[in-house]
N, C-alpha and C positions, 0 to 999 in steps of 0.2 A: 590499603586496597583500594584500587580505582572503582568507581561505580560503573556497573555494566547495565544498568536499567536504561529505559527509554526516557529522556528528560520530558518534563510536562510541556515544554515548548514545542516539542515534536510530535504532539498527539492532538487530534481533533477532539473536542469536548462537547461543544454546543450543538443543539439540534438544528439551529439555523445554518451552521457551517456544514453539517451533513447534508442538509437540503440543498444548499448552494452548490455543492459539489456533485451531488447526484442529479439534480434537476438542470443545473446550468452549466455542467461541465461536459467533457467527452468521455466516451465509454470504449473499452476494448476488452476482448476476451481471448484467453490462451490457456489451454490445458486444464480446463475446469476451474479457472479463476477469472473473475471479472474485475476490471480496474476502471474506476471512475477517477478522473483528475480535473483539476482546474489550476491554471497558472495565472500569475499576475497579481496575487494578493499583496505581497510585500517582498520586493527583490532582495532585501537585506535579511529578512527573517529565515529561519530554517524551513525545510520542507515538513509538512505536517502529515500524519498518518493515522488511519483508523481501519479497523476490520469489523465487517458486519457479517454475521453468520446466522443463517436460518436454521430452524429446528429440523427442517427437512434433511440437513446434513447428516444428522444422526443424534445419538444421545450426548449428554453434556460432556463426557469424557472425550468424545471425538471432536466436538465443536471447540472445546477448550484447547485441545492439542493443535488444531488447525490455526487458532488465534496465536498461540504461543510460537509456532513455527514461522508464521508470517511476520509477527513482531520482531522475532530474532533476525530474520532475513532483512527487514528494513533497518534494524539497528546496525547490522554489519555493513550495510550499503548506503546509509543515509548521506555520507559525504559526497557520494557520486551523483546524487539527485539534485536537480537545479533548485536553488533557494526560492522560497515564495510559492512552492507548489503544494497543493492539498491532494492527498491520495486517499482513496477509499477502496479497500479490497474486499471482495466477497467470494470465498471459496464455495464451489458448487459440487465437487467431487473430492471427498476426503482421501481416497486411494491414490490420487496424484500427489498429495502432500505426505509422502511416507517419511521424509527426513528434511533436515534443514537445507540440504543441498538442493533438493527438488524445489523447496520454497524460494530459495536464491535464484535458481534458474528461472523460475516463472516471474519473480519480480524483476529481474534484470531484462528478460525477454520483453515483458509488457512495457517497462519504462523505456527500453530501447525503441520499441515500435511507436511509442507516443512521443519520442524525441525529448524525454525528460532527463536524460543523463547528461552530465557535465560534458561540454565539448561537442555535443551533437547539434545539428542544425534543427530549426523548428519545421516540422513536417505538418503537424496538426495543431489546432487549438480550439 
């Protein structure tokens, strides 16, 4: 059975990486989700991903569901995101993330606006 999880190389782990993306990167918002991104880390390495969820979103069940849905949306679309990009997502409205299709739509829209999808030209950085 093939592994369906998100590989360790595709996840952000270190506090300094989070700080670098949030403080030194660019920011976009769409449909109750905030995206911070930073390009240019390593053009050959995979895109890395993280989710930051505030307690204001709701109880643990709601926060964990939002994280699972965004993680799955990234896992399904990570080949389409430019290599060497670090992404940090922060959902602000749990009702907008009702299913994985809504999470995928938000992820694709935000990455498209940020010109992070393969084959798109660089609009921002």
